[in-house]
PDB file as gemmi writes it, atoms N, CA and C in Angstrom:
CRYST1    1.000    1.000    1.000  90.00  90.00  90.00 P 1                      
ATOM      1  N   MET A   1      28.476 205.984 104.221  1.00  0.00           N  
ATOM      2  CA  MET A   1      29.611 206.269 105.088  1.00  0.00           C  
ATOM      3  C   MET A   1      29.145 206.218 106.546  1.00  0.00           C  
ATOM      4  N   SER A   2      30.059 205.868 107.428  1.00  0.00           N  
ATOM      5  CA  SER A   2      29.729 205.735 108.845  1.00  0.00           C  
ATOM      6  C   SER A   2      29.387 207.090 109.463  1.00  0.00           C  
ATOM      7  N   TYR A   3      28.936 207.052 110.717  1.00  0.00           N  
ATOM      8  CA  TYR A   3      28.591 208.248 111.479  1.00  0.00           C  
ATOM      9  C   TYR A   3      29.226 208.102 112.846  1.00  0.00           C  
ATOM     10  N   ILE A   4      29.734 209.200 113.396  1.00  0.00           N  
ATOM     11  CA  ILE A   4      30.484 209.160 114.652  1.00  0.00           C  
ATOM     12  C   ILE A   4      29.835 210.058 115.696  1.00  0.00           C  
ATOM     13  N   ASP A   5      29.651 209.529 116.894  1.00  0.00           N  
ATOM     14  CA  ASP A   5      29.307 210.345 118.056  1.00  0.00           C  
ATOM     15  C   ASP A   5      30.586 210.476 118.870  1.00  0.00           C  
ATOM     16  N   GLY A   6      30.964 211.706 119.213  1.00  0.00           N  
ATOM     17  CA  GLY A   6      32.181 211.944 119.977  1.00  0.00           C  
ATOM     18  C   GLY A   6      31.875 212.537 121.336  1.00  0.00           C  
ATOM     19  N   PHE A   7      32.718 212.217 122.309  1.00  0.00           N  
ATOM     20  CA  PHE A   7      32.522 212.650 123.692  1.00  0.00           C  
ATOM     21  C   PHE A   7      33.863 213.030 124.314  1.00  0.00           C  
ATOM     22  N   ILE A   8      33.860 214.073 125.114  1.00  0.00           N  
ATOM     23  CA  ILE A   8      35.010 214.440 125.938  1.00  0.00           C  
ATOM     24  C   ILE A   8      34.464 214.689 127.335  1.00  0.00           C  
ATOM     25  N   LEU A   9      35.127 214.127 128.340  1.00  0.00           N  
ATOM     26  CA  LEU A   9      34.676 214.289 129.713  1.00  0.00           C  
ATOM     27  C   LEU A   9      35.850 214.234 130.664  1.00  0.00           C  
ATOM     28  N   ALA A  10      35.612 214.697 131.878  1.00  0.00           N  
ATOM     29  CA  ALA A  10      36.623 214.638 132.932  1.00  0.00           C  
ATOM     30  C   ALA A  10      36.146 213.628 133.966  1.00  0.00           C  
ATOM     31  N   VAL A  11      37.006 212.669 134.278  1.00  0.00           N  
ATOM     32  CA  VAL A  11      36.672 211.620 135.239  1.00  0.00           C  
ATOM     33  C   VAL A  11      37.652 211.715 136.406  1.00  0.00           C  
ATOM     34  N   PRO A  12      37.154 211.714 137.650  1.00  0.00           N  
ATOM     35  CA  PRO A  12      38.097 211.666 138.765  1.00  0.00           C  
ATOM     36  C   PRO A  12      39.048 210.487 138.567  1.00  0.00           C  
ATOM     37  N   THR A  13      40.334 210.760 138.631  1.00  0.00           N  
ATOM     38  CA  THR A  13      41.334 209.728 138.373  1.00  0.00           C  
ATOM     39  C   THR A  13      41.130 208.520 139.281  1.00  0.00           C  
ATOM     40  N   ALA A  14      40.704 208.751 140.507  1.00  0.00           N  
ATOM     41  CA  ALA A  14      40.456 207.652 141.445  1.00  0.00           C  
ATOM     42  C   ALA A  14      39.286 206.779 141.016  1.00  0.00           C  
ATOM     43  N   ASN A  15      38.457 207.272 140.091  1.00  0.00           N  
ATOM     44  CA  ASN A  15      37.287 206.523 139.622  1.00  0.00           C  
ATOM     45  C   ASN A  15      37.539 205.759 138.320  1.00  0.00           C  
ATOM     46  N   LYS A  16      38.797 205.550 137.952  1.00  0.00           N  
ATOM     47  CA  LYS A  16      39.083 204.891 136.674  1.00  0.00           C  
ATOM     48  C   LYS A  16      38.414 203.514 136.582  1.00  0.00           C  
ATOM     49  N   ASP A  17      38.559 202.694 137.609  1.00  0.00           N  
ATOM     50  CA  ASP A  17      37.954 201.361 137.558  1.00  0.00           C  
ATOM     51  C   ASP A  17      36.432 201.447 137.507  1.00  0.00           C  
ATOM     52  N   ALA A  18      35.847 202.379 138.260  1.00  0.00           N  
ATOM     53  CA  ALA A  18      34.393 202.564 138.235  1.00  0.00           C  
ATOM     54  C   ALA A  18      33.943 203.041 136.858  1.00  0.00           C  
ATOM     55  N   PHE A  19      34.754 203.910 136.219  1.00  0.00           N  
ATOM     56  CA  PHE A  19      34.421 204.375 134.876  1.00  0.00           C  
ATOM     57  C   PHE A  19      34.446 203.214 133.879  1.00  0.00           C  
ATOM     58  N   ILE A  20      35.463 202.372 133.981  1.00  0.00           N  
ATOM     59  CA  ILE A  20      35.562 201.223 133.072  1.00  0.00           C  
ATOM     60  C   ILE A  20      34.349 200.312 133.244  1.00  0.00           C  
ATOM     61  N   ALA A  21      33.958 200.047 134.475  1.00  0.00           N  
ATOM     62  CA  ALA A  21      32.782 199.200 134.725  1.00  0.00           C  
ATOM     63  C   ALA A  21      31.523 199.864 134.163  1.00  0.00           C  
ATOM     64  N   HIS A  22      31.378 201.168 134.387  1.00  0.00           N  
ATOM     65  CA  HIS A  22      30.226 201.916 133.872  1.00  0.00           C  
ATOM     66  C   HIS A  22      30.194 201.841 132.343  1.00  0.00           C  
ATOM     67  N   ALA A  23      31.351 202.041 131.712  1.00  0.00           N  
ATOM     68  CA  ALA A  23      31.425 202.022 130.253  1.00  0.00           C  
ATOM     69  C   ALA A  23      31.121 200.633 129.694  1.00  0.00           C  
ATOM     70  N   ARG A  24      31.657 199.604 130.319  1.00  0.00           N  
ATOM     71  CA  ARG A  24      31.404 198.242 129.816  1.00  0.00           C  
ATOM     72  C   ARG A  24      29.910 197.932 129.813  1.00  0.00           C  
ATOM     73  N   MET A  25      29.225 198.361 130.859  1.00  0.00           N  
ATOM     74  CA  MET A  25      27.788 198.106 130.917  1.00  0.00           C  
ATOM     75  C   MET A  25      27.027 199.010 129.951  1.00  0.00           C  
ATOM     76  N   GLY A  26      27.281 200.296 130.010  1.00  0.00           N  
ATOM     77  CA  GLY A  26      26.534 201.245 129.185  1.00  0.00           C  
ATOM     78  C   GLY A  26      26.851 201.159 127.714  1.00  0.00           C  
ATOM     79  N   ASP A  27      28.118 200.953 127.374  1.00  0.00           N  
ATOM     80  CA  ASP A  27      28.496 200.908 125.958  1.00  0.00           C  
ATOM     81  C   ASP A  27      27.902 199.711 125.232  1.00  0.00           C  
ATOM     82  N   SER A  28      27.620 198.653 125.968  1.00  0.00           N  
ATOM     83  CA  SER A  28      27.012 197.483 125.333  1.00  0.00           C  
ATOM     84  C   SER A  28      25.626 197.810 124.781  1.00  0.00           C  
ATOM     85  N   VAL A  29      24.975 198.824 125.349  1.00  0.00           N  
ATOM     86  CA  VAL A  29      23.672 199.252 124.826  1.00  0.00           C  
ATOM     87  C   VAL A  29      23.839 199.757 123.393  1.00  0.00           C  
ATOM     88  N   PHE A  30      24.860 200.584 123.175  1.00  0.00           N  
ATOM     89  CA  PHE A  30      25.083 201.126 121.832  1.00  0.00           C  
ATOM     90  C   PHE A  30      25.349 200.004 120.824  1.00  0.00           C  
ATOM     91  N   ILE A  31      26.137 199.026 121.225  1.00  0.00           N  
ATOM     92  CA  ILE A  31      26.406 197.885 120.339  1.00  0.00           C  
ATOM     93  C   ILE A  31      25.111 197.143 120.035  1.00  0.00           C  
ATOM     94  N   ASP A  32      24.317 196.899 121.066  1.00  0.00           N  
ATOM     95  CA  ASP A  32      23.045 196.199 120.857  1.00  0.00           C  
ATOM     96  C   ASP A  32      22.087 196.989 119.976  1.00  0.00           C  
ATOM     97  N   TYR A  33      22.223 198.321 119.965  1.00  0.00           N  
ATOM     98  CA  TYR A  33      21.343 199.173 119.174  1.00  0.00           C  
ATOM     99  C   TYR A  33      21.930 199.530 117.809  1.00  0.00           C  
ATOM    100  N   GLY A  34      23.016 198.851 117.413  1.00  0.00           N  
ATOM    101  CA  GLY A  34      23.509 198.990 116.048  1.00  0.00           C  
ATOM    102  C   GLY A  34      24.875 199.596 115.854  1.00  0.00           C  
ATOM    103  N   ALA A  35      25.530 200.085 116.929  1.00  0.00           N  
ATOM    104  CA  ALA A  35      26.868 200.660 116.767  1.00  0.00           C  
ATOM    105  C   ALA A  35      27.859 199.586 116.339  1.00  0.00           C  
ATOM    106  N   LEU A  36      28.841 199.982 115.549  1.00  0.00           N  
ATOM    107  CA  LEU A  36      29.879 199.058 115.099  1.00  0.00           C  
ATOM    108  C   LEU A  36      30.953 198.873 116.159  1.00  0.00           C  
ATOM    109  N   ARG A  37      31.297 199.978 116.839  1.00  0.00           N  
ATOM    110  CA  ARG A  37      32.284 199.900 117.912  1.00  0.00           C  
ATOM    111  C   ARG A  37      32.180 201.138 118.788  1.00  0.00           C  
ATOM    112  N   VAL A  38      32.670 200.976 120.011  1.00  0.00           N  
ATOM    113  CA  VAL A  38      32.739 202.069 120.974  1.00  0.00           C  
ATOM    114  C   VAL A  38      34.146 202.065 121.548  1.00  0.00           C  
ATOM    115  N   LEU A  39      34.772 203.213 121.579  1.00  0.00           N  
ATOM    116  CA  LEU A  39      36.102 203.335 122.171  1.00  0.00           C  
ATOM    117  C   LEU A  39      36.054 204.331 123.315  1.00  0.00           C  
ATOM    118  N   GLU A  40      36.628 203.933 124.442  1.00  0.00           N  
ATOM    119  CA  GLU A  40      36.794 204.799 125.606  1.00  0.00           C  
ATOM    120  C   GLU A  40      38.293 204.955 125.787  1.00  0.00           C  
ATOM    121  N   CYS A  41      38.796 206.176 125.715  1.00  0.00           N  
ATOM    122  CA  CYS A  41      40.239 206.411 125.741  1.00  0.00           C  
ATOM    123  C   CYS A  41      40.607 207.279 126.946  1.00  0.00           C  
ATOM    124  N   TRP A  42      41.385 206.701 127.852  1.00  0.00           N  
ATOM    125  CA  TRP A  42      41.831 207.373 129.073  1.00  0.00           C  
ATOM    126  C   TRP A  42      42.995 208.296 128.720  1.00  0.00           C  
ATOM    127  N   GLY A  43      42.907 209.557 129.105  1.00  0.00           N  
ATOM    128  CA  GLY A  43      43.944 210.530 128.791  1.00  0.00           C  
ATOM    129  C   GLY A  43      45.320 210.087 129.255  1.00  0.00           C  
ATOM    130  N   ASP A  44      46.276 210.122 128.358  1.00  0.00           N  
ATOM    131  CA  ASP A  44      47.634 209.687 128.647  1.00  0.00           C  
ATOM    132  C   ASP A  44      48.643 210.790 128.329  1.00  0.00           C  
ATOM    133  N   ASP A  45      48.426 211.497 127.255  1.00  0.00           N  
ATOM    134  CA  ASP A  45      49.320 212.567 126.825  1.00  0.00           C  
ATOM    135  C   ASP A  45      48.435 213.724 126.361  1.00  0.00           C  
ATOM    136  N   VAL A  46      47.854 214.427 127.319  1.00  0.00           N  
ATOM    137  CA  VAL A  46      46.887 215.489 127.041  1.00  0.00           C  
ATOM    138  C   VAL A  46      47.472 216.803 127.580  1.00  0.00           C  
ATOM    139  N   PRO A  47      48.189 217.533 126.735  1.00  0.00           N  
ATOM    140  CA  PRO A  47      48.872 218.741 127.208  1.00  0.00           C  
ATOM    141  C   PRO A  47      47.903 219.885 127.511  1.00  0.00           C  
ATOM    142  N   HIS A  48      48.352 220.742 128.395  1.00  0.00           N  
ATOM    143  CA  HIS A  48      47.625 221.988 128.660  1.00  0.00           C  
ATOM    144  C   HIS A  48      48.038 222.990 127.587  1.00  0.00           C  
ATOM    145  N   GLY A  49      47.054 223.642 126.981  1.00  0.00           N  
ATOM    146  CA  GLY A  49      47.334 224.608 125.927  1.00  0.00           C  
ATOM    147  C   GLY A  49      47.484 226.016 126.467  1.00  0.00           C  
ATOM    148  N   LYS A  50      47.895 226.923 125.607  1.00  0.00           N  
ATOM    149  CA  LYS A  50      48.024 228.327 125.999  1.00  0.00           C  
ATOM    150  C   LYS A  50      46.693 229.055 125.902  1.00  0.00           C  
ATOM    151  N   LEU A  51      45.853 228.662 124.937  1.00  0.00           N  
ATOM    152  CA  LEU A  51      44.565 229.335 124.749  1.00  0.00           C  
ATOM    153  C   LEU A  51      43.397 228.386 125.020  1.00  0.00           C  
ATOM    154  N   THR A  52      43.430 227.205 124.401  1.00  0.00           N  
ATOM    155  CA  THR A  52      42.372 226.215 124.626  1.00  0.00           C  
ATOM    156  C   THR A  52      43.011 224.838 124.757  1.00  0.00           C  
ATOM    157  N   ASP A  53      42.266 223.928 125.370  1.00  0.00           N  
ATOM    158  CA  ASP A  53      42.712 222.546 125.470  1.00  0.00           C  
ATOM    159  C   ASP A  53      41.551 221.681 125.965  1.00  0.00           C  
ATOM    160  N   PHE A  54      41.774 220.369 125.978  1.00  0.00           N  
ATOM    161  CA  PHE A  54      40.749 219.442 126.444  1.00  0.00           C  
ATOM    162  C   PHE A  54      40.416 219.674 127.919  1.00  0.00           C  
ATOM    163  N   HIS A  55      41.423 219.969 128.729  1.00  0.00           N  
ATOM    164  CA  HIS A  55      41.199 220.178 130.162  1.00  0.00           C  
ATOM    165  C   HIS A  55      40.227 221.335 130.385  1.00  0.00           C  
ATOM    166  N   GLY A  56      40.473 222.436 129.704  1.00  0.00           N  
ATOM    167  CA  GLY A  56      39.620 223.605 129.854  1.00  0.00           C  
ATOM    168  C   GLY A  56      38.228 223.379 129.315  1.00  0.00           C  
ATOM    169  N   ALA A  57      38.122 222.624 128.245  1.00  0.00           N  
ATOM    170  CA  ALA A  57      36.816 222.388 127.632  1.00  0.00           C  
ATOM    171  C   ALA A  57      35.851 221.697 128.591  1.00  0.00           C  
ATOM    172  N   VAL A  58      36.383 220.810 129.437  1.00  0.00           N  
ATOM    173  CA  VAL A  58      35.519 220.079 130.381  1.00  0.00           C  
ATOM    174  C   VAL A  58      35.762 220.511 131.828  1.00  0.00           C  
ATOM    175  N   LYS A  59      36.512 221.610 131.994  1.00  0.00           N  
ATOM    176  CA  LYS A  59      36.831 222.135 133.324  1.00  0.00           C  
ATOM    177  C   LYS A  59      37.403 221.060 134.244  1.00  0.00           C  
ATOM    178  N   ALA A  60      38.346 220.295 133.698  1.00  0.00           N  
ATOM    179  CA  ALA A  60      38.976 219.220 134.466  1.00  0.00           C  
ATOM    180  C   ALA A  60      39.767 219.796 135.633  1.00  0.00           C  
ATOM    181  N   GLN A  61      39.627 219.152 136.781  1.00  0.00           N  
ATOM    182  CA  GLN A  61      40.368 219.529 137.977  1.00  0.00           C  
ATOM    183  C   GLN A  61      41.691 218.752 138.009  1.00  0.00           C  
ATOM    184  N   GLU A  62      42.564 219.112 138.917  1.00  0.00           N  
ATOM    185  CA  GLU A  62      43.876 218.455 139.013  1.00  0.00           C  
ATOM    186  C   GLU A  62      43.766 216.958 139.293  1.00  0.00           C  
ATOM    187  N   ASP A  63      42.701 216.558 139.984  1.00  0.00           N  
ATOM    188  CA  ASP A  63      42.538 215.139 140.329  1.00  0.00           C  
ATOM    189  C   ASP A  63      41.660 214.392 139.331  1.00  0.00           C  
ATOM    190  N   GLU A  64      41.499 214.952 138.131  1.00  0.00           N  
ATOM    191  CA  GLU A  64      40.668 214.330 137.101  1.00  0.00           C  
ATOM    192  C   GLU A  64      41.494 214.053 135.849  1.00  0.00           C  
ATOM    193  N   THR A  65      41.054 213.056 135.094  1.00  0.00           N  
ATOM    194  CA  THR A  65      41.688 212.686 133.837  1.00  0.00           C  
ATOM    195  C   THR A  65      40.690 212.928 132.712  1.00  0.00           C  
ATOM    196  N   VAL A  66      41.168 213.479 131.606  1.00  0.00           N  
ATOM    197  CA  VAL A  66      40.317 213.703 130.440  1.00  0.00           C  
ATOM    198  C   VAL A  66      40.130 212.380 129.705  1.00  0.00           C  
ATOM    199  N   VAL A  67      38.893 212.087 129.349  1.00  0.00           N  
ATOM    200  CA  VAL A  67      38.545 210.882 128.600  1.00  0.00           C  
ATOM    201  C   VAL A  67      37.965 211.315 127.261  1.00  0.00           C  
ATOM    202  N   PHE A  68      38.431 210.670 126.212  1.00  0.00           N  
ATOM    203  CA  PHE A  68      37.972 210.930 124.848  1.00  0.00           C  
ATOM    204  C   PHE A  68      37.329 209.643 124.355  1.00  0.00           C  
ATOM    205  N   SER A  69      36.082 209.719 123.952  1.00  0.00           N  
ATOM    206  CA  SER A  69      35.346 208.515 123.556  1.00  0.00           C  
ATOM    207  C   SER A  69      34.624 208.759 122.242  1.00  0.00           C  
ATOM    208  N   TRP A  70      34.377 207.670 121.535  1.00  0.00           N  
ATOM    209  CA  TRP A  70      33.522 207.793 120.363  1.00  0.00           C  
ATOM    210  C   TRP A  70      32.794 206.494 120.086  1.00  0.00           C  
ATOM    211  N   ILE A  71      31.682 206.676 119.384  1.00  0.00           N  
ATOM    212  CA  ILE A  71      30.856 205.553 118.945  1.00  0.00           C  
ATOM    213  C   ILE A  71      30.822 205.612 117.422  1.00  0.00           C  
ATOM    214  N   GLU A  72      31.144 204.503 116.797  1.00  0.00           N  
ATOM    215  CA  GLU A  72      31.070 204.437 115.339  1.00  0.00           C  
ATOM    216  C   GLU A  72      29.821 203.667 114.947  1.00  0.00           C  
ATOM    217  N   TRP A  73      28.994 204.299 114.154  1.00  0.00           N  
ATOM    218  CA  TRP A  73      27.758 203.706 113.642  1.00  0.00           C  
ATOM    219  C   TRP A  73      27.916 203.437 112.152  1.00  0.00           C  
ATOM    220  N   PRO A  74      27.163 202.495 111.593  1.00  0.00           N  
ATOM    221  CA  PRO A  74      27.285 202.250 110.144  1.00  0.00           C  
ATOM    222  C   PRO A  74      26.797 203.430 109.314  1.00  0.00           C  
ATOM    223  N   ASP A  75      25.835 204.206 109.846  1.00  0.00           N  
ATOM    224  CA  ASP A  75      25.289 205.359 109.137  1.00  0.00           C  
ATOM    225  C   ASP A  75      24.461 206.184 110.120  1.00  0.00           C  
ATOM    226  N   LYS A  76      24.049 207.370 109.707  1.00  0.00           N  
ATOM    227  CA  LYS A  76      23.302 208.267 110.594  1.00  0.00           C  
ATOM    228  C   LYS A  76      21.918 207.719 110.922  1.00  0.00           C  
ATOM    229  N   ALA A  77      21.283 207.047 109.983  1.00  0.00           N  
ATOM    230  CA  ALA A  77      19.949 206.500 110.251  1.00  0.00           C  
ATOM    231  C   ALA A  77      20.003 205.467 111.380  1.00  0.00           C  
ATOM    232  N   THR A  78      21.017 204.602 111.365  1.00  0.00           N  
ATOM    233  CA  THR A  78      21.179 203.610 112.432  1.00  0.00           C  
ATOM    234  C   THR A  78      21.464 204.319 113.745  1.00  0.00           C  
ATOM    235  N   ARG A  79      22.300 205.338 113.704  1.00  0.00           N  
ATOM    236  CA  ARG A  79      22.599 206.115 114.913  1.00  0.00           C  
ATOM    237  C   ARG A  79      21.345 206.767 115.470  1.00  0.00           C  
ATOM    238  N   ASP A  80      20.566 207.413 114.614  1.00  0.00           N  
ATOM    239  CA  ASP A  80      19.364 208.095 115.087  1.00  0.00           C  
ATOM    240  C   ASP A  80      18.387 207.104 115.719  1.00  0.00           C  
ATOM    241  N   ALA A  81      18.205 205.956 115.091  1.00  0.00           N  
ATOM    242  CA  ALA A  81      17.307 204.935 115.637  1.00  0.00           C  
ATOM    243  C   ALA A  81      17.848 204.377 116.950  1.00  0.00           C  
ATOM    244  N   GLY A  82      19.154 204.112 117.009  1.00  0.00           N  
ATOM    245  CA  GLY A  82      19.766 203.589 118.226  1.00  0.00           C  
ATOM    246  C   GLY A  82      19.703 204.581 119.370  1.00  0.00           C  
ATOM    247  N   MET A  83      19.984 205.850 119.090  1.00  0.00           N  
ATOM    248  CA  MET A  83      19.926 206.873 120.139  1.00  0.00           C  
ATOM    249  C   MET A  83      18.496 207.081 120.619  1.00  0.00           C  
ATOM    250  N   LYS A  84      17.546 206.974 119.724  1.00  0.00           N  
ATOM    251  CA  LYS A  84      16.140 207.113 120.116  1.00  0.00           C  
ATOM    252  C   LYS A  84      15.768 206.006 121.099  1.00  0.00           C  
ATOM    253  N   LYS A  85      16.153 204.766 120.789  1.00  0.00           N  
ATOM    254  CA  LYS A  85      15.888 203.648 121.697  1.00  0.00           C  
ATOM    255  C   LYS A  85      16.551 203.880 123.051  1.00  0.00           C  
ATOM    256  N   MET A  86      17.797 204.360 123.009  1.00  0.00           N  
ATOM    257  CA  MET A  86      18.522 204.582 124.257  1.00  0.00           C  
ATOM    258  C   MET A  86      17.855 205.682 125.085  1.00  0.00           C  
ATOM    259  N   MET A  87      17.424 206.750 124.444  1.00  0.00           N  
ATOM    260  CA  MET A  87      16.827 207.873 125.153  1.00  0.00           C  
ATOM    261  C   MET A  87      15.437 207.545 125.705  1.00  0.00           C  
ATOM    262  N   GLU A  88      14.796 206.506 125.185  1.00  0.00           N  
ATOM    263  CA  GLU A  88      13.494 206.107 125.714  1.00  0.00           C  
ATOM    264  C   GLU A  88      13.609 205.603 127.147  1.00  0.00           C  
ATOM    265  N   GLY A  89      14.825 205.236 127.547  1.00  0.00           N  
ATOM    266  CA  GLY A  89      15.085 204.898 128.939  1.00  0.00           C  
ATOM    267  C   GLY A  89      14.566 203.562 129.409  1.00  0.00           C  
ATOM    268  N   ASN A  90      14.348 202.628 128.514  1.00  0.00           N  
ATOM    269  CA  ASN A  90      13.810 201.328 128.905  1.00  0.00           C  
ATOM    270  C   ASN A  90      14.884 200.287 129.208  1.00  0.00           C  
ATOM    271  N   ASP A  91      16.148 200.613 128.946  1.00  0.00           N  
ATOM    272  CA  ASP A  91      17.202 199.636 129.133  1.00  0.00           C  
ATOM    273  C   ASP A  91      17.823 199.797 130.513  1.00  0.00           C  
ATOM    274  N   PRO A  92      17.774 198.766 131.354  1.00  0.00           N  
ATOM    275  CA  PRO A  92      18.298 198.891 132.728  1.00  0.00           C  
ATOM    276  C   PRO A  92      19.798 199.184 132.789  1.00  0.00           C  
ATOM    277  N   ARG A  93      20.531 198.900 131.703  1.00  0.00           N  
ATOM    278  CA  ARG A  93      21.965 199.202 131.704  1.00  0.00           C  
ATOM    279  C   ARG A  93      22.236 200.707 131.705  1.00  0.00           C  
ATOM    280  N   MET A  94      21.231 201.488 131.315  1.00  0.00           N  
ATOM    281  CA  MET A  94      21.379 202.942 131.303  1.00  0.00           C  
ATOM    282  C   MET A  94      20.705 203.599 132.509  1.00  0.00           C  
ATOM    283  N   ASP A  95      20.133 202.818 133.394  1.00  0.00           N  
ATOM    284  CA  ASP A  95      19.472 203.341 134.592  1.00  0.00           C  
ATOM    285  C   ASP A  95      20.524 203.876 135.558  1.00  0.00           C  
ATOM    286  N   PRO A  96      20.487 205.188 135.876  1.00  0.00           N  
ATOM    287  CA  PRO A  96      21.504 205.751 136.764  1.00  0.00           C  
ATOM    288  C   PRO A  96      21.517 205.126 138.162  1.00  0.00           C  
ATOM    289  N   GLU A  97      20.421 204.506 138.546  1.00  0.00           N  
ATOM    290  CA  GLU A  97      20.390 203.811 139.848  1.00  0.00           C  
ATOM    291  C   GLU A  97      21.231 202.529 139.795  1.00  0.00           C  
ATOM    292  N   LYS A  98      21.202 201.864 138.635  1.00  0.00           N  
ATOM    293  CA  LYS A  98      21.926 200.599 138.478  1.00  0.00           C  
ATOM    294  C   LYS A  98      23.322 200.779 137.900  1.00  0.00           C  
ATOM    295  N   ASN A  99      23.523 201.863 137.165  1.00  0.00           N  
ATOM    296  CA  ASN A  99      24.812 202.122 136.527  1.00  0.00           C  
ATOM    297  C   ASN A  99      25.135 203.620 136.651  1.00  0.00           C  
ATOM    298  N   PRO A 100      25.425 204.078 137.885  1.00  0.00           N  
ATOM    299  CA  PRO A 100      25.656 205.513 138.087  1.00  0.00           C  
ATOM    300  C   PRO A 100      26.912 206.008 137.366  1.00  0.00           C  
ATOM    301  N   MET A 101      26.842 207.251 136.896  1.00  0.00           N  
ATOM    302  CA  MET A 101      27.995 207.850 136.219  1.00  0.00           C  
ATOM    303  C   MET A 101      29.047 208.218 137.263  1.00  0.00           C  
ATOM    304  N   PRO A 102      30.273 207.724 137.130  1.00  0.00           N  
ATOM    305  CA  PRO A 102      31.326 208.066 138.084  1.00  0.00           C  
ATOM    306  C   PRO A 102      32.066 209.351 137.697  1.00  0.00           C  
ATOM    307  N   PHE A 103      31.324 210.317 137.141  1.00  0.00           N  
ATOM    308  CA  PHE A 103      31.880 211.598 136.704  1.00  0.00           C  
ATOM    309  C   PHE A 103      30.739 212.602 136.660  1.00  0.00           C  
ATOM    310  N   ASP A 104      31.070 213.866 136.504  1.00  0.00           N  
ATOM    311  CA  ASP A 104      30.083 214.937 136.434  1.00  0.00           C  
ATOM    312  C   ASP A 104      29.572 215.051 135.005  1.00  0.00           C  
ATOM    313  N   GLY A 105      28.378 214.537 134.764  1.00  0.00           N  
ATOM    314  CA  GLY A 105      27.793 214.547 133.429  1.00  0.00           C  
ATOM    315  C   GLY A 105      27.517 215.938 132.890  1.00  0.00           C  
ATOM    316  N   LYS A 106      27.450 216.946 133.758  1.00  0.00           N  
ATOM    317  CA  LYS A 106      27.203 218.313 133.299  1.00  0.00           C  
ATOM    318  C   LYS A 106      28.388 218.881 132.527  1.00  0.00           C  
ATOM    319  N   ARG A 107      29.576 218.281 132.704  1.00  0.00           N  
ATOM    320  CA  ARG A 107      30.768 218.763 132.003  1.00  0.00           C  
ATOM    321  C   ARG A 107      31.129 217.886 130.811  1.00  0.00           C  
ATOM    322  N   LEU A 108      30.291 216.939 130.473  1.00  0.00           N  
ATOM    323  CA  LEU A 108      30.507 216.082 129.312  1.00  0.00           C  
ATOM    324  C   LEU A 108      30.156 216.869 128.050  1.00  0.00           C  
ATOM    325  N   ILE A 109      31.014 216.804 127.065  1.00  0.00           N  
ATOM    326  CA  ILE A 109      30.766 217.454 125.770  1.00  0.00           C  
ATOM    327  C   ILE A 109      30.546 216.343 124.753  1.00  0.00           C  
ATOM    328  N   TYR A 110      29.523 216.483 123.921  1.00  0.00           N  
ATOM    329  CA  TYR A 110      29.265 215.441 122.923  1.00  0.00           C  
ATOM    330  C   TYR A 110      28.694 216.056 121.661  1.00  0.00           C  
ATOM    331  N   GLY A 111      28.768 215.296 120.588  1.00  0.00           N  
ATOM    332  CA  GLY A 111      28.187 215.727 119.331  1.00  0.00           C  
ATOM    333  C   GLY A 111      28.269 214.621 118.302  1.00  0.00           C  
ATOM    334  N   GLY A 112      27.461 214.760 117.266  1.00  0.00           N  
ATOM    335  CA  GLY A 112      27.452 213.807 116.165  1.00  0.00           C  
ATOM    336  C   GLY A 112      28.205 214.386 114.977  1.00  0.00           C  
ATOM    337  N   PHE A 113      28.965 213.532 114.303  1.00  0.00           N  
ATOM    338  CA  PHE A 113      29.851 213.991 113.235  1.00  0.00           C  
ATOM    339  C   PHE A 113      29.744 213.099 112.000  1.00  0.00           C  
ATOM    340  N   ALA A 114      29.673 213.751 110.846  1.00  0.00           N  
ATOM    341  CA  ALA A 114      29.680 213.049 109.565  1.00  0.00           C  
ATOM    342  C   ALA A 114      31.111 213.051 109.033  1.00  0.00           C  
ATOM    343  N   PRO A 115      31.737 211.887 108.887  1.00  0.00           N  
ATOM    344  CA  PRO A 115      33.103 211.839 108.363  1.00  0.00           C  
ATOM    345  C   PRO A 115      33.176 212.454 106.964  1.00  0.00           C  
ATOM    346  N   ILE A 116      34.268 213.173 106.729  1.00  0.00           N  
ATOM    347  CA  ILE A 116      34.456 213.787 105.409  1.00  0.00           C  
ATOM    348  C   ILE A 116      35.741 213.302 104.737  1.00  0.00           C  
ATOM    349  N   VAL A 117      36.679 212.747 105.526  1.00  0.00           N  
ATOM    350  CA  VAL A 117      37.907 212.166 104.975  1.00  0.00           C  
ATOM    351  C   VAL A 117      38.192 210.899 105.769  1.00  0.00           C  
ATOM    352  N   GLU A 118      38.521 209.838 105.080  1.00  0.00           N  
ATOM    353  CA  GLU A 118      38.904 208.590 105.751  1.00  0.00           C  
ATOM    354  C   GLU A 118      40.084 207.979 105.013  1.00  0.00           C  
ATOM    355  N   LEU A 119      41.142 207.716 105.763  1.00  0.00           N  
ATOM    356  CA  LEU A 119      42.302 207.023 105.236  1.00  0.00           C  
ATOM    357  C   LEU A 119      42.476 205.742 106.035  1.00  0.00           C  
ATOM    358  N   THR A 120      42.798 204.676 105.381  1.00  0.00           N  
ATOM    359  CA  THR A 120      43.047 203.426 106.098  1.00  0.00           C  
ATOM    360  C   THR A 120      44.334 202.792 105.593  1.00  0.00           C  
ATOM    361  N   ASN A 121      44.836 201.895 106.377  1.00  0.00           N  
ATOM    362  CA  ASN A 121      46.044 201.163 106.008  1.00  0.00           C  
ATOM    363  C   ASN A 121      45.692 199.682 105.986  1.00  0.00           C  
ATOM    364  N   LYS A 122      44.766 199.339 105.120  1.00  0.00           N  
ATOM    365  CA  LYS A 122      44.297 197.953 105.042  1.00  0.00           C  
ATOM    366  C   LYS A 122      44.748 197.323 103.762  1.00  0.00           C  
TER     367      LYS A 122                                                      
END                                                                             
């Protein structure tokens, strides 16, 4: 079964184009290291909750948009090997000097997830 890395972050709304450029360059690393697909989803209908919500989780400001992203890997072993290569820091596409993050990385939330239910319409 596949393995998923999930991310939630707040991006200054004015930086949408810069975020897309950053993602196109950086996400290609994951594909090259074995990921099946990467999705970057710009918040469109992200309500504020009464107790918790995506905005609060990443301390999004009024001028920021919540982004929900994930990487789908064929399995955890491929993910672990791919992330290890990425963390070694040898790929210039991940160099913050060449591909700076257009958001506050300290407020990015991420984690790895093992799917337990999958439904498809194929």
